[in-house]
C-alpha positions in Angstrom: 56.9 7.8 -55.4 55.4 6.3 -58.6 51.9 7.6 -58.3 50.6 10.7 -60.0 49.1 13.6 -58.3 45.6 12.8 -59.5 45.9 9.2 -58.4 47.0 10.3 -54.9 44.0 12.8 -54.8 41.5 10.1 -55.9 42.8 7.6 -53.3 42.6 10.2 -50.5 39.2 11.3 -51.5 37.7 7.8 -51.6 39.2 6.7 -48.3 38.4 10.0 -46.5 34.8 9.8 -47.6 34.5 6.8 -45.3 36.8 8.0 -42.6 38.0 11.7 -42.7 40.5 10.9 -39.9 42.1 8.0 -41.7 45.9 7.9 -42.1 46.9 6.6 -45.6 50.3 5.3 -46.6 51.8 4.0 -49.8 54.4 1.3 -49.3 56.2 -1.3 -51.4 57.6 -1.0 -54.9 55.7 2.1 -55.8 57.6 4.1 -53.3 60.8 3.4 -55.3 61.3 5.8 -58.2 63.9 3.5 -59.8 61.6 0.4 -59.8 59.2 -0.6 -62.6 55.8 -2.0 -62.5 54.3 -3.3 -59.2 51.0 -3.1 -57.6 49.7 -0.3 -55.5 50.2 -1.2 -51.8 48.0 1.0 -49.4 48.0 0.7 -45.7 45.2 2.7 -43.9 45.0 3.3 -40.2 41.3 3.6 -39.3 39.0 2.3 -36.6 35.9 3.3 -38.7 36.5 1.4 -41.9 34.9 -2.0 -41.8 35.7 -5.1 -43.9 32.6 -4.3 -46.0 33.8 -0.7 -46.4 37.2 -1.9 -47.5 35.7 -4.1 -50.3 33.6 -1.1 -51.6 36.7 1.1 -51.4 38.8 -1.3 -53.4 36.1 -1.4 -56.1 35.7 2.4 -56.2 39.5 2.9 -56.3 39.8 0.6 -59.2 37.0 2.3 -61.0 38.6 5.7 -60.5 42.3 5.0 -61.1 42.1 2.0 -63.4 41.7 -1.7 -63.0 45.1 -2.6 -61.7 46.4 -4.6 -58.7 45.7 -2.7 -55.5 46.4 -4.2 -52.1 44.4 -2.3 -49.5 45.1 -3.1 -45.8 43.0 -1.5 -43.1 44.3 -1.6 -39.6 42.8 0.1 -36.5 46.3 0.9 -35.1 47.6 -2.4 -33.8 51.3 -2.6 -33.9 52.1 -5.6 -36.2 55.0 -6.2 -38.6 53.3 -4.5 -41.5 52.6 -1.4 -39.4 56.2 -1.2 -38.4 57.3 -1.6 -42.0 55.0 1.1 -43.2 56.1 3.4 -40.4 59.7 3.0 -41.5 59.4 3.0 -45.3 55.9 4.1 -46.2 54.9 7.4 -47.8 52.0 9.3 -46.2 49.3 10.3 -48.7 
């Protein structure tokens, strides 16, 4: 996983301030230690986080870990293609 300990801590803190029960997963190229570059793909399972919350979270995450490309997807638990992919290949944070 190509995220530092501090980055993981900051991501978890910000998301869990909004929903302490949220499940947070990293997926995509940042899960591959051999890859280079890439954005930070986060998938969050939460029924509490609203669209407005997700926009605020995205801004706060960028302020804390640096202005880089972050894809934040919040899902209440519906089983869709992305949820299946994350379940198979994602890394829980």
